[in-house]
C-alpha positions in Angstrom: 160.6 144.3 109.1 162.6 146.4 106.1 160.1 148.0 103.7 160.4 147.6 100.5 159.2 151.2 99.6 157.7 154.7 102.0 155.3 156.7 100.2 155.3 160.4 101.9 153.1 163.2 101.7 154.6 166.6 100.7 153.4 169.6 102.5 153.7 169.3 106.0 155.6 165.8 105.5 159.0 165.9 103.3 158.2 170.1 103.7 156.0 172.1 105.8 152.8 173.5 105.6 152.3 175.3 102.7 150.6 178.4 104.8 154.3 179.3 105.5 155.1 179.9 102.3 151.6 181.5 100.4 150.8 183.4 103.9 149.6 186.8 103.1 149.5 186.1 98.6 145.3 186.1 98.6 145.9 189.4 100.5 148.3 191.1 98.0 146.4 189.4 95.0 143.0 191.4 96.5 144.8 194.6 97.1 146.0 193.9 93.4 142.4 193.6 92.1 140.7 195.9 94.0 138.6 193.6 95.5 136.9 192.7 99.0 138.8 190.0 100.7 135.4 188.2 100.9 134.8 187.8 98.3 138.2 187.5 97.0 138.5 184.2 99.3 134.8 182.9 98.5 136.1 182.5 94.6 139.5 180.8 96.2 137.6 178.4 98.0 135.0 178.3 95.4 137.8 176.8 92.5 139.7 174.1 95.1 138.8 171.3 94.0 139.0 172.4 90.1 143.0 173.6 91.5 144.2 170.4 93.1 142.3 168.3 90.3 143.8 169.9 87.2 141.1 171.6 85.9 143.4 174.6 85.0 146.1 173.7 82.6 148.5 176.5 83.5 148.6 179.8 86.6 147.6 182.2 84.1 144.2 179.9 83.2 143.5 179.9 86.8 143.9 183.4 87.6 141.8 184.5 84.1 139.1 182.3 85.4 139.4 183.4 89.1 139.2 187.0 88.1 136.5 186.3 85.6 134.6 185.0 88.7 135.2 187.8 90.4 133.8 189.9 87.5 137.3 191.5 86.5 137.4 192.7 83.3 140.6 191.1 81.3 144.2 192.5 82.7 146.6 190.6 81.3 148.7 192.7 83.9 147.1 191.4 86.6 147.5 188.1 85.6 150.9 188.5 85.4 151.5 189.4 88.6 148.9 186.7 90.2 151.8 184.1 87.8 154.6 185.3 89.4 153.6 185.5 93.1 152.2 182.2 92.9 155.5 180.5 91.0 157.5 182.4 94.3 155.7 180.9 96.7 155.2 177.8 95.7 158.9 177.4 94.7 159.5 178.6 98.6 157.1 175.9 99.6 159.3 173.2 98.0 161.8 173.9 100.5 162.2 170.1 101.9 162.6 169.7 105.5 166.3 169.5 107.3 166.4 165.6 107.9 164.5 165.2 104.0 167.5 164.0 102.5 169.5 162.2 105.2 166.2 160.1 105.8 165.5 159.6 101.5 169.1 158.9 101.1 169.2 156.3 104.1 166.2 154.8 102.9 167.0 154.4 99.4 171.0 152.9 100.3 169.0 150.3 102.2 168.0 149.3 99.4 163.9 151.3 99.7 162.4 153.0 97.0 160.6 156.1 97.7 157.9 158.0 96.2 155.8 160.7 96.7 152.0 161.3 96.2 150.7 165.6 97.0 147.3 167.2 96.2 148.8 170.1 95.2 147.7 172.5 92.7 148.9 173.2 89.4 151.2 176.3 90.8 153.5 173.5 92.2 153.4 171.5 89.0 154.5 174.8 87.0 157.2 174.6 89.4 157.9 171.2 90.3 161.5 170.6 88.4 162.9 174.3 90.0 162.2 173.2 93.3 164.1 171.5 96.4 162.3 168.0 96.8 162.3 167.1 93.4 165.6 165.9 93.2 164.8 164.2 96.3 162.4 161.7 94.7 162.4 159.5 92.1 158.3 159.0 91.8 156.1 162.3 92.4 152.3 162.1 91.9 151.0 165.4 91.7 147.1 165.5 92.0 146.8 168.6 89.3 149.3 166.9 87.1 147.4 163.5 87.0 143.7 164.4 88.0 143.0 162.5 91.0 143.5 163.5 94.8 143.5 161.2 98.3 142.3 159.8 99.5 141.2 158.2 95.5 142.5 154.8 96.5 143.6 155.0 92.3 147.0 158.3 93.5 147.6 155.5 95.3 147.8 152.4 93.4 149.5 154.1 90.7 152.8 155.1 93.3 152.4 151.5 93.6 152.8 150.3 90.0 155.6 153.5 89.7 157.6 151.6 92.5 156.6 147.6 91.1 155.9 146.8 94.7 152.6 145.8 96.5 150.7 148.1 98.6 151.1 145.5 101.5 154.8 145.9 101.3 154.9 149.8 101.6 155.3 152.5 104.7 152.8 155.2 103.9 153.6 158.9 105.4 151.5 161.7 105.7 150.8 164.1 108.0 146.8 163.1 107.9 145.8 166.2 105.3 142.6 165.1 103.2 142.2 161.7 105.2 144.9 160.4 103.5 145.8 158.0 106.3 142.5 156.1 105.7 142.3 156.0 102.3 146.5 154.7 102.4 144.7 151.8 104.5 142.1 151.4 102.7 144.4 150.5 99.4 146.5 148.0 101.6 149.3 150.0 103.0 150.2 151.1 107.0 150.1 154.0 107.1 152.5 156.8 109.7 151.3 160.2 110.7 154.1 162.5 110.9 153.1 165.8 113.3 155.8 167.6 113.6 155.8 170.2 117.3 155.6 173.7 115.5 152.7 172.6 113.4 149.0 172.1 115.3 146.8 170.3 113.1 143.6 171.1 115.1 144.1 174.6 113.5 143.9 173.2 110.1 140.7 172.7 109.0 141.9 170.1 106.3 143.5 167.7 109.4 140.5 166.4 111.2 142.0 163.1 110.2 145.2 164.0 112.6 143.2 165.1 115.2 141.2 162.1 115.5 144.4 160.0 115.1 145.3 156.7 117.2 147.7 154.8 115.4 151.3 155.2 115.5 152.9 158.7 114.8 156.2 160.1 114.4 157.8 163.4 114.9 160.4 164.0 112.6 161.2 162.8 109.4 163.9 161.1 110.7 161.5 159.0 113.0 160.3 156.9 110.0 163.7 155.1 110.1 162.6 152.5 112.2 159.1 152.0 111.0 160.5 151.1 107.2 163.2 148.7 109.8 166.5 150.5 107.9 168.9 152.3 110.9 169.2 155.6 110.9 
């Protein structure tokens, strides 16, 4: 049966895990700020939810808040360095996997609609149009832009409204971060786990769903086509 739509997750799905792009950035910023790494990481973790739901209107606003938590005086130069570092890393993180473009093209040529839903921070929102994934998807729902995060049912419903289809007509594909697959199933979509061979979900704290997943799974984006009812 051919699906009417496929909704993709972004990091760990259309693109690799962001740790590949952001690796070392916290260490560089802690060193630049002159604060212990443990203190920097603690302040960072305190603001995770705020970053994802769009509490901060810009990377600079987030940087100022973060530095205030660390008890640092206002330093425009340090903020600028933080912004530049995060924008550079975000652009790198928005590199699609090699099979992303061919798969999306095959789906669209077959008349299958495509959207993307991602839990991401303002860093990604600011550079989204500069990244290589933006041209691939007609509808992108970024959590920091809409104020909702997976597995909140409302973020999935927003995507299906954009597509003009019913949840039951959608295949949802993700890497199991933040219990997104259960969230998709709860609104009536069919979830599909992607777990590429070079990424181990057991090493990522927010991917516990992937570790325990017993439903359908694939090891590449290309395999999505069969589940969508489209020939490769």
